[in-house]
N, CA, C and O atoms as a printed pandas DataFrame, in Angstrom:
     atom_number atom_name residue_name chain_id  residue_number  x_coord  y_coord  z_coord
0              1         N          MET        A               1  -10.528    9.541  -38.038
1              2        CA          MET        A               1   -9.520    8.853  -38.811
2              3         C          MET        A               1   -8.123    9.248  -38.359
3              4         O          MET        A               1   -7.260    8.395  -38.150
4              5         N          LEU        A               2   -7.913   10.536  -38.212
5              6        CA          LEU        A               2   -6.570   11.002  -37.864
6              7         C          LEU        A               2   -6.134   10.437  -36.511
7              8         O          LEU        A               2   -5.003    9.975  -36.360
8              9         N          GLU        A               3   -7.028   10.475  -35.541
9             10        CA          GLU        A               3   -6.682    9.999  -34.195
10            11         C          GLU        A               3   -6.405    8.497  -34.167
11            12         O          GLU        A               3   -5.476    8.053  -33.492
12            13         N          GLU        A               4   -7.194    7.719  -34.884
13            14        CA          GLU        A               4   -7.080    6.266  -34.814
14            15         C          GLU        A               4   -6.039    5.670  -35.755
15            16         O          GLU        A               4   -5.505    4.596  -35.479
16            17         N          SER        A               5   -5.739    6.355  -36.870
17            18        CA          SER        A               5   -4.874    5.738  -37.874
18            19         C          SER        A               5   -3.750    6.635  -38.392
19            20         O          SER        A               5   -2.879    6.170  -39.126
20            21         N          ALA        A               6   -3.761    7.904  -38.020
21            22        CA          ALA        A               6   -2.813    8.907  -38.515
22            23         C          ALA        A               6   -3.046    9.243  -39.988
23            24         O          ALA        A               6   -2.175    9.824  -40.634
24            25         N          ILE        A               7   -4.216    8.881  -40.521
25            26        CA          ILE        A               7   -4.571    9.228  -41.895
26            27         C          ILE        A               7   -5.568   10.387  -41.844
27            28         O          ILE        A               7   -6.631   10.279  -41.232
28            29         N          ALA        A               8   -5.216   11.483  -42.488
29            30        CA          ALA        A               8   -6.103   12.641  -42.552
30            31         C          ALA        A               8   -7.071   12.472  -43.719
31            32         O          ALA        A               8   -6.681   12.060  -44.811
32            33         N          VAL        A               9   -8.325   12.794  -43.473
33            34        CA          VAL        A               9   -9.326   12.773  -44.537
34            35         C          VAL        A               9   -9.197   14.086  -45.294
35            36         O          VAL        A               9   -9.387   15.162  -44.727
36            37         N          GLU        A              10   -8.874   13.991  -46.572
37            38        CA          GLU        A              10   -8.662   15.195  -47.370
38            39         C          GLU        A              10   -9.861   15.546  -48.225
39            40         O          GLU        A              10  -10.070   16.716  -48.548
40            41         N          GLY        A              11  -10.643   14.560  -48.594
41            42        CA          GLY        A              11  -11.795   14.803  -49.460
42            43         C          GLY        A              11  -13.076   15.020  -48.675
43            44         O          GLY        A              11  -13.069   15.161  -47.452
44            45         N          GLN        A              12  -14.147   15.041  -49.398
45            46        CA          GLN        A              12  -15.478   15.221  -48.832
46            47         C          GLN        A              12  -15.918   13.942  -48.128
47            48         O          GLN        A              12  -15.828   12.857  -48.704
48            49         N          LEU        A              13  -16.395   14.057  -46.885
49            50        CA          LEU        A              13  -17.006   12.923  -46.212
50            51         C          LEU        A              13  -18.414   12.732  -46.762
51            52         O          LEU        A              13  -19.192   13.681  -46.858
52            53         N          GLU        A              14  -18.724   11.495  -47.119
53            54        CA          GLU        A              14  -20.027   11.168  -47.681
54            55         C          GLU        A              14  -20.806   10.330  -46.677
55            56         O          GLU        A              14  -20.276    9.342  -46.169
56            57         N          PRO        A              15  -22.056   10.698  -46.377
57            58        CA          PRO        A              15  -22.842    9.888  -45.435
58            59         C          PRO        A              15  -23.165    8.521  -46.025
59            60         O          PRO        A              15  -23.547    8.412  -47.190
60            61         N          VAL        A              16  -23.008    7.481  -45.213
61            62        CA          VAL        A              16  -23.300    6.108  -45.616
62            63         C          VAL        A              16  -24.505    5.582  -44.855
63            64         O          VAL        A              16  -25.396    4.973  -45.447
64            65         N          PHE        A              17  -24.540    5.812  -43.540
65            66        CA          PHE        A              17  -25.621    5.312  -42.697
66            67         C          PHE        A              17  -25.715    6.162  -41.447
67            68         O          PHE        A              17  -24.699    6.602  -40.910
68            69         N          ASP        A              18  -26.934    6.394  -40.984
69            70        CA          ASP        A              18  -27.182    7.108  -39.736
70            71         C          ASP        A              18  -28.404    6.469  -39.098
71            72         O          ASP        A              18  -29.524    6.650  -39.577
72            73         N          GLY        A              19  -28.195    5.727  -38.027
73            74        CA          GLY        A              19  -29.309    5.048  -37.372
74            75         C          GLY        A              19  -28.808    4.112  -36.295
75            76         O          GLY        A              19  -27.644    4.172  -35.898
76            77         N          THR        A              20  -29.696    3.240  -35.820
77            78        CA          THR        A              20  -29.334    2.286  -34.785
78            79         C          THR        A              20  -29.266    0.881  -35.369
79            80         O          THR        A              20  -30.018    0.520  -36.274
80            81         N          LEU        A              21  -28.341    0.104  -34.821
81            82        CA          LEU        A              21  -28.143   -1.283  -35.224
82            83         C          LEU        A              21  -27.856   -2.105  -33.970
83            84         O          LEU        A              21  -27.539   -1.537  -32.925
84            85         N          PRO        A              22  -27.962   -3.437  -34.054
85            86        CA          PRO        A              22  -27.701   -4.275  -32.877
86            87         C          PRO        A              22  -26.295   -4.077  -32.323
87            88         O          PRO        A              22  -25.332   -3.888  -33.066
88            89         N          SER        A              23  -26.208   -4.126  -31.001
89            90        CA          SER        A              23  -24.919   -4.018  -30.325
90            91         C          SER        A              23  -24.104   -5.269  -30.572
91            92         O          SER        A              23  -24.654   -6.369  -30.634
92            93         N          GLY        A              24  -22.802   -5.112  -30.714
93            94        CA          GLY        A              24  -21.917   -6.256  -30.857
94            95         C          GLY        A              24  -21.432   -6.774  -29.518
95            96         O          GLY        A              24  -20.732   -7.785  -29.452
96            97         N          ALA        A              25  -21.807   -6.075  -28.436
97            98        CA          ALA        A              25  -21.329   -6.424  -27.094
98            99         C          ALA        A              25  -22.481   -6.770  -26.164
99           100         O          ALA        A              25  -22.429   -6.449  -24.977
100          101         N          GLY        A              26  -23.514   -7.415  -26.676
101          102        CA          GLY        A              26  -24.643   -7.783  -25.838
102          103         C          GLY        A              26  -25.944   -7.262  -26.406
103          104         O          GLY        A              26  -25.977   -6.733  -27.517
104          105         N          PRO        A              27  -27.020   -7.408  -25.643
105          106        CA          PRO        A              27  -28.324   -6.962  -26.152
106          107         C          PRO        A              27  -28.399   -5.440  -26.257
107          108         O          PRO        A              27  -27.646   -4.720  -25.601
108          109         N          GLY        A              28  -29.303   -4.976  -27.077
109          110        CA          GLY        A              28  -29.521   -3.545  -27.216
110          111         C          GLY        A              28  -29.079   -3.028  -28.564
111          112         O          GLY        A              28  -28.600   -3.773  -29.419
112          113         N          LEU        A              29  -29.252   -1.736  -28.727
113          114        CA          LEU        A              29  -28.915   -1.067  -29.981
114          115         C          LEU        A              29  -27.829   -0.028  -29.746
115          116         O          LEU        A              29  -27.670    0.491  -28.641
116          117         N          VAL        A              30  -27.090    0.262  -30.802
117          118        CA          VAL        A              30  -26.038    1.266  -30.765
118          119         C          VAL        A              30  -26.287    2.248  -31.902
119          120         O          VAL        A              30  -26.614    1.852  -33.020
120          121         N          ALA        A              31  -26.127    3.534  -31.602
121          122        CA          ALA        A              31  -26.261    4.561  -32.646
122          123         C          ALA        A              31  -25.013    4.545  -33.512
123          124         O          ALA        A              31  -23.893    4.576  -33.004
124          125         N          TRP        A              32  -25.213    4.498  -34.818
125          126        CA          TRP        A              32  -24.123    4.503  -35.787
126          127         C          TRP        A              32  -24.246    5.733  -36.673
127          128         O          TRP        A              32  -25.335    6.073  -37.135
128          129         N          HIS        A              33  -23.126    6.390  -36.903
129          130        CA          HIS        A              33  -23.018    7.511  -37.833
130          131         C          HIS        A              33  -21.824    7.163  -38.723
131          132         O          HIS        A              33  -20.677    7.340  -38.315
132          133         N          VAL        A              34  -22.083    6.674  -39.925
133          134        CA          VAL        A              34  -21.039    6.117  -40.781
134          135         C          VAL        A              34  -20.832    7.020  -41.994
135          136         O          VAL        A              34  -21.785    7.421  -42.663
136          137         N          PHE        A              35  -19.573    7.326  -42.259
137          138        CA          PHE        A              35  -19.203    8.171  -43.384
138          139         C          PHE        A              35  -18.089    7.479  -44.162
139          140         O          PHE        A              35  -17.396    6.612  -43.629
140          141         N          ALA        A              36  -17.922    7.861  -45.409
141          142        CA          ALA        A              36  -16.846    7.327  -46.249
142          143         C          ALA        A              36  -16.212    8.470  -47.028
143          144         O          ALA        A              36  -16.838    9.501  -47.274
144          145         N          ALA        A              37  -14.963    8.265  -47.408
145          146        CA          ALA        A              37  -14.244    9.232  -48.242
146          147         C          ALA        A              37  -13.203    8.475  -49.053
147          148         O          ALA        A              37  -12.723    7.420  -48.638
148          149         N          ALA        A              38  -12.867    9.011  -50.187
149          150        CA          ALA        A              38  -11.792    8.430  -51.013
150          151         C          ALA        A              38  -10.458    8.689  -50.332
151          152         O          ALA        A              38  -10.276    9.714  -49.676
152          153         N          THR        A              39   -9.526    7.756  -50.491
153          154        CA          THR        A              39   -8.179    7.955  -49.970
154          155         C          THR        A              39   -7.170    7.287  -50.880
155          156         O          THR        A              39   -7.436    6.242  -51.473
156          157         N          GLY        A              40   -6.037    7.895  -50.975
157          158        CA          GLY        A              40   -4.921    7.301  -51.693
158          159         C          GLY        A              40   -3.937    6.663  -50.732
159          160         O          GLY        A              40   -2.859    6.227  -51.136
160          161         N          ALA        A              41   -4.312    6.608  -49.442
161          162        CA          ALA        A              41   -3.429    6.051  -48.415
162          163         C          ALA        A              41   -3.218    4.557  -48.644
163          164         O          ALA        A              41   -4.041    3.878  -49.258
164          165         N          SER        A              42   -2.090    4.069  -48.131
165          166        CA          SER        A              42   -1.777    2.643  -48.200
166          167         C          SER        A              42   -1.523    2.119  -46.791
167          168         O          SER        A              42   -1.533    2.886  -45.828
168          169         N          ALA        A              43   -1.298    0.827  -46.673
169          170        CA          ALA        A              43   -1.032    0.218  -45.371
170          171         C          ALA        A              43    0.174    0.872  -44.692
171          172         O          ALA        A              43    0.208    0.977  -43.466
172          173         N          ALA        A              44    1.150    1.304  -45.464
173          174        CA          ALA        A              44    2.353    1.927  -44.904
174          175         C          ALA        A              44    2.048    3.270  -44.242
175          176         O          ALA        A              44    2.831    3.749  -43.422
176          177         N          ASP        A              45    0.925    3.872  -44.590
177          178        CA          ASP        A              45    0.551    5.173  -44.026
178          179         C          ASP        A              45   -0.155    5.065  -42.682
179          180         O          ASP        A              45   -0.271    6.061  -41.968
180          181         N          ILE        A              46   -0.629    3.875  -42.322
181          182        CA          ILE        A              46   -1.398    3.679  -41.097
182          183         C          ILE        A              46   -0.460    3.582  -39.901
183          184         O          ILE        A              46    0.501    2.813  -39.909
184          185         N          ILE        A              47   -0.755    4.375  -38.874
185          186        CA          ILE        A              47   -0.025    4.319  -37.606
186          187         C          ILE        A              47   -1.065    4.129  -36.511
187          188         O          ILE        A              47   -1.913    4.997  -36.304
188          189         N          VAL        A              48   -1.009    3.003  -35.808
189          190        CA          VAL        A              48   -1.959    2.713  -34.735
190          191         C          VAL        A              48   -1.263    2.968  -33.411
191          192         O          VAL        A              48   -0.308    2.273  -33.063
192          193         N          GLY        A              49   -1.734    3.957  -32.674
193          194        CA          GLY        A              49   -1.126    4.301  -31.400
194          195         C          GLY        A              49   -1.637    3.481  -30.243
195          196         O          GLY        A              49   -0.938    3.304  -29.245
196          197         N          GLU        A              50   -2.854    2.976  -30.367
197          198        CA          GLU        A              50   -3.444    2.175  -29.303
198          199         C          GLU        A              50   -4.531    1.285  -29.908
199          200         O          GLU        A              50   -4.995    1.542  -31.018
200          201         N          GLY        A              51   -4.924    0.275  -29.206
201          202        CA          GLY        A              51   -6.033   -0.564  -29.663
202          203         C          GLY        A              51   -5.628   -1.579  -30.703
203          204         O          GLY        A              51   -4.457   -1.931  -30.841
204          205         N          ALA        A              52   -6.627   -2.041  -31.433
205          206        CA          ALA        A              52   -6.454   -3.109  -32.414
206          207         C          ALA        A              52   -5.764   -2.608  -33.672
207          208         O          ALA        A              52   -5.645   -1.404  -33.902
208          209         N          ASP        A              53   -5.322   -3.536  -34.460
209          210        CA          ASP        A              53   -4.675   -3.237  -35.728
210          211         C          ASP        A              53   -5.703   -2.672  -36.710
211          212         O          ASP        A              53   -6.873   -3.056  -36.674
212          213         N          ILE        A              54   -5.282   -1.787  -37.563
213          214        CA          ILE        A              54   -6.128   -1.228  -38.619
214          215         C          ILE        A              54   -5.472   -1.590  -39.943
215          216         O          ILE        A              54   -4.284   -1.340  -40.146
216          217         N          VAL        A              55   -6.258   -2.184  -40.849
217          218        CA          VAL        A              55   -5.728   -2.593  -42.144
218          219         C          VAL        A              55   -6.743   -2.278  -43.235
219          220         O          VAL        A              55   -7.938   -2.142  -42.971
220          221         N          PHE        A              56   -6.249   -2.166  -44.462
221          222        CA          PHE        A              56   -7.115   -2.070  -45.630
222          223         C          PHE        A              56   -7.404   -3.497  -46.099
223          224         O          PHE        A              56   -6.496   -4.323  -46.192
224          225         N          ILE        A              57   -8.669   -3.776  -46.393
225          226        CA          ILE        A              57   -9.090   -5.098  -46.845
226          227         C          ILE        A              57   -9.709   -4.948  -48.231
227          228         O          ILE        A              57  -10.564   -4.085  -48.428
228          229         N          PRO        A              58   -9.299   -5.764  -49.188
229          230        CA          PRO        A              58   -9.961   -5.712  -50.498
230          231         C          PRO        A              58  -11.445   -6.070  -50.345
231          232         O          PRO        A              58  -11.778   -6.967  -49.569
232          233         N          PRO        A              59  -12.328   -5.399  -51.058
233          234        CA          PRO        A              59  -13.774   -5.660  -50.921
234          235         C          PRO        A              59  -14.157   -7.128  -51.063
235          236         O          PRO        A              59  -15.072   -7.590  -50.381
236          237         N          GLU        A              60  -13.484   -7.862  -51.924
237          238        CA          GLU        A              60  -13.849   -9.265  -52.134
238          239         C          GLU        A              60  -13.526  -10.156  -50.931
239          240         O          GLU        A              60  -14.022  -11.281  -50.865
240          241         N          ARG        A              61  -12.721   -9.694  -49.987
241          242        CA          ARG        A              61  -12.398  -10.466  -48.779
242          243         C          ARG        A              61  -13.349  -10.203  -47.626
243          244         O          ARG        A              61  -13.332  -10.950  -46.648
244          245         N          VAL        A              62  -14.169   -9.179  -47.702
245          246        CA          VAL        A              62  -15.037   -8.808  -46.591
246          247         C          VAL        A              62  -16.020   -9.921  -46.241
247          248         O          VAL        A              62  -16.286  -10.157  -45.063
248          249         N          ALA        A              63  -16.563  -10.608  -47.244
249          250        CA          ALA        A              63  -17.561  -11.656  -47.003
250          251         C          ALA        A              63  -17.026  -12.775  -46.115
251          252         O          ALA        A              63  -17.818  -13.425  -45.433
252          253         N          GLY        A              64  -15.735  -13.025  -46.094
253          254        CA          GLY        A              64  -15.165  -14.100  -45.286
254          255         C          GLY        A              64  -14.707  -13.685  -43.904
255          256         O          GLY        A              64  -14.151  -14.503  -43.171
256          257         N          LEU        A              65  -14.926  -12.436  -43.530
257          258        CA          LEU        A              65  -14.457  -11.941  -42.230
258          259         C          LEU        A              65  -15.475  -12.187  -41.125
259          260         O          LEU        A              65  -16.679  -12.237  -41.375
260          261         N          ASP        A              66  -14.981  -12.340  -39.902
261          262        CA          ASP        A              66  -15.827  -12.465  -38.718
262          263         C          ASP        A              66  -16.119  -11.042  -38.223
263          264         O          ASP        A              66  -15.318  -10.456  -37.495
264          265         N          LEU        A              67  -17.259  -10.500  -38.622
265          266        CA          LEU        A              67  -17.612   -9.112  -38.334
266          267         C          LEU        A              67  -18.647   -9.022  -37.225
267          268         O          LEU        A              67  -19.364   -9.984  -36.948
268          269         N          THR        A              68  -18.716   -7.866  -36.599
269          270        CA          THR        A              68  -19.812   -7.619  -35.659
270          271         C          THR        A              68  -21.121   -7.629  -36.442
271          272         O          THR        A              68  -21.108   -7.422  -37.655
272          273         N          PRO        A              69  -22.247   -7.863  -35.778
273          274        CA          PRO        A              69  -23.524   -7.877  -36.506
274          275         C          PRO        A              69  -23.778   -6.588  -37.296
275          276         O          PRO        A              69  -24.258   -6.641  -38.428
276          277         N          SER        A              70  -23.464   -5.458  -36.716
277          278        CA          SER        A              70  -23.707   -4.191  -37.404
278          279         C          SER        A              70  -22.817   -4.038  -38.628
279          280         O          SER        A              70  -23.290   -3.630  -39.688
280          281         N          ALA        A              71  -21.538   -4.359  -38.497
281          282        CA          ALA        A              71  -20.634   -4.271  -39.646
282          283         C          ALA        A              71  -21.041   -5.261  -40.728
283          284         O          ALA        A              71  -20.919   -4.962  -41.916
284          285         N          ALA        A              72  -21.524   -6.436  -40.331
285          286        CA          ALA        A              72  -21.976   -7.429  -41.305
286          287         C          ALA        A              72  -23.198   -6.947  -42.074
287          288         O          ALA        A              72  -23.428   -7.375  -43.205
288          289         N          MET        A              73  -23.985   -6.056  -41.468
289          290        CA          MET        A              73  -25.140   -5.483  -42.166
290          291         C          MET        A              73  -24.721   -4.320  -43.063
291          292         O          MET        A              73  -25.221   -4.188  -44.179
292          293         N          LEU        A              74  -23.817   -3.488  -42.589
293          294        CA          LEU        A              74  -23.457   -2.262  -43.299
294          295         C          LEU        A              74  -22.492   -2.473  -44.463
295          296         O          LEU        A              74  -22.706   -1.931  -45.547
296          297         N          LEU        A              75  -21.449   -3.243  -44.253
297          298        CA          LEU        A              75  -20.388   -3.337  -45.265
298          299         C          LEU        A              75  -20.843   -3.894  -46.613
299          300         O          LEU        A              75  -20.519   -3.298  -47.640
300          301         N          PRO        A              76  -21.576   -5.006  -46.662
301          302        CA          PRO        A              76  -21.975   -5.503  -47.994
302          303         C          PRO        A              76  -22.832   -4.504  -48.765
303          304         O          PRO        A              76  -22.693   -4.374  -49.982
304          305         N          THR        A              77  -23.710   -3.804  -48.069
305          306        CA          THR        A              77  -24.553   -2.805  -48.728
306          307         C          THR        A              77  -23.701   -1.672  -49.275
307          308         O          THR        A              77  -23.882   -1.248  -50.416
308          309         N          PHE        A              78  -22.762   -1.176  -48.452
309          310        CA          PHE        A              78  -21.896   -0.091  -48.895
310          311         C          PHE        A              78  -20.999   -0.526  -50.053
311          312         O          PHE        A              78  -20.848    0.205  -51.032
312          313         N          LEU        A              79  -20.408   -1.712  -49.942
313          314        CA          LEU        A              79  -19.483   -2.174  -50.983
314          315         C          LEU        A              79  -20.172   -2.425  -52.315
315          316         O          LEU        A              79  -19.520   -2.422  -53.359
316          317         N          GLY        A              80  -21.472   -2.639  -52.294
317          318        CA          GLY        A              80  -22.226   -2.816  -53.526
318          319         C          GLY        A              80  -22.870   -1.546  -54.040
319          320         O          GLY        A              80  -23.636   -1.578  -55.003
320          321         N          SER        A              81  -22.564   -0.435  -53.407
321          322        CA          SER        A              81  -23.237    0.826  -53.738
322          323         C          SER        A              81  -22.504    1.638  -54.802
323          324         O          SER        A              81  -21.310    1.457  -55.044
324          325         N          ALA        A              82  -23.254    2.528  -55.422
325          326        CA          ALA        A              82  -22.668    3.470  -56.373
326          327         C          ALA        A              82  -21.677    4.396  -55.669
327          328         O          ALA        A              82  -20.673    4.796  -56.259
328          329         N          LEU        A              83  -21.956    4.736  -54.408
329          330        CA          LEU        A              83  -21.044    5.597  -53.650
330          331         C          LEU        A              83  -19.675    4.927  -53.521
331          332         O          LEU        A              83  -18.654    5.569  -53.764
332          333         N          HIS        A              84  -19.639    3.662  -53.148
333          334        CA          HIS        A              84  -18.355    2.964  -53.022
334          335         C          HIS        A              84  -17.625    2.935  -54.362
335          336         O          HIS        A              84  -16.422    3.185  -54.421
336          337         N          SER        A              85  -18.343    2.635  -55.425
337          338        CA          SER        A              85  -17.720    2.593  -56.759
338          339         C          SER        A              85  -17.106    3.939  -57.116
339          340         O          SER        A              85  -15.995    4.002  -57.642
340          341         N          ARG        A              86  -17.837    5.017  -56.828
341          342        CA          ARG        A              86  -17.332    6.359  -57.139
342          343         C          ARG        A              86  -16.103    6.698  -56.305
343          344         O          ARG        A              86  -15.116    7.210  -56.833
344          345         N          LEU        A              87  -16.157    6.413  -54.994
345          346        CA          LEU        A              87  -15.021    6.731  -54.119
346          347         C          LEU        A              87  -13.794    5.894  -54.484
347          348         O          LEU        A              87  -12.671    6.397  -54.454
348          349         N          ALA        A              88  -14.000    4.625  -54.828
349          350        CA          ALA        A              88  -12.879    3.778  -55.239
350          351         C          ALA        A              88  -12.251    4.324  -56.524
351          352         O          ALA        A              88  -11.028    4.330  -56.657
352          353         N          ALA        A              89  -13.068    4.776  -57.459
353          354        CA          ALA        A              89  -12.539    5.354  -58.692
354          355         C          ALA        A              89  -11.762    6.637  -58.400
355          356         O          ALA        A              89  -10.706    6.872  -58.987
356          357         N          GLU        A              90  -12.279    7.464  -57.498
357          358        CA          GLU        A              90  -11.580    8.702  -57.123
358          359         C          GLU        A              90  -10.229    8.414  -56.490
359          360         O          GLU        A              90   -9.275    9.169  -56.673
360          361         N          ALA        A              91  -10.154    7.321  -55.746
361          362        CA          ALA        A              91   -8.911    6.963  -55.058
362          363         C          ALA        A              91   -7.966    6.194  -55.978
363          364         O          ALA        A              91   -6.843    5.873  -55.589
364          365         N          GLY        A              92   -8.417    5.900  -57.190
365          366        CA          GLY        A              92   -7.586    5.153  -58.115
366          367         C          GLY        A              92   -7.565    3.673  -57.845
367          368         O          GLY        A              92   -6.639    2.973  -58.254
368          369         N          ARG        A              93   -8.607    3.179  -57.140
369          370        CA          ARG        A              93   -8.663    1.760  -56.790
370          371         C          ARG        A              93   -9.833    1.067  -57.459
371          372         O          ARG        A              93  -10.089   -0.106  -57.186
372          373         N          GLY        A              94  -10.542    1.755  -58.317
373          374        CA          GLY        A              94  -11.755    1.183  -58.872
374          375         C          GLY        A              94  -11.592    0.734  -60.244
375          376         O          GLY        A              94  -12.540    0.226  -60.845
């Protein structure tokens, strides 16, 4: 997080997913290790030094996004989970 967005993770990282999912760049599988944490950061706190833009998206907008196959599998499950609800409440967004 710190390297890609300049946002430091201050809380506990919670495991979300650990396994293989379809590659978004052709045939095959990619190993994914996905974690989540509560944050009070806002869009103004994000600094992208290289690569694509990084933004916060409200959960209700995720369904309309053009996501990679793996993200399309992971995000709806996570956003509907008790873990997401708890982390959002901790961050004051729930």
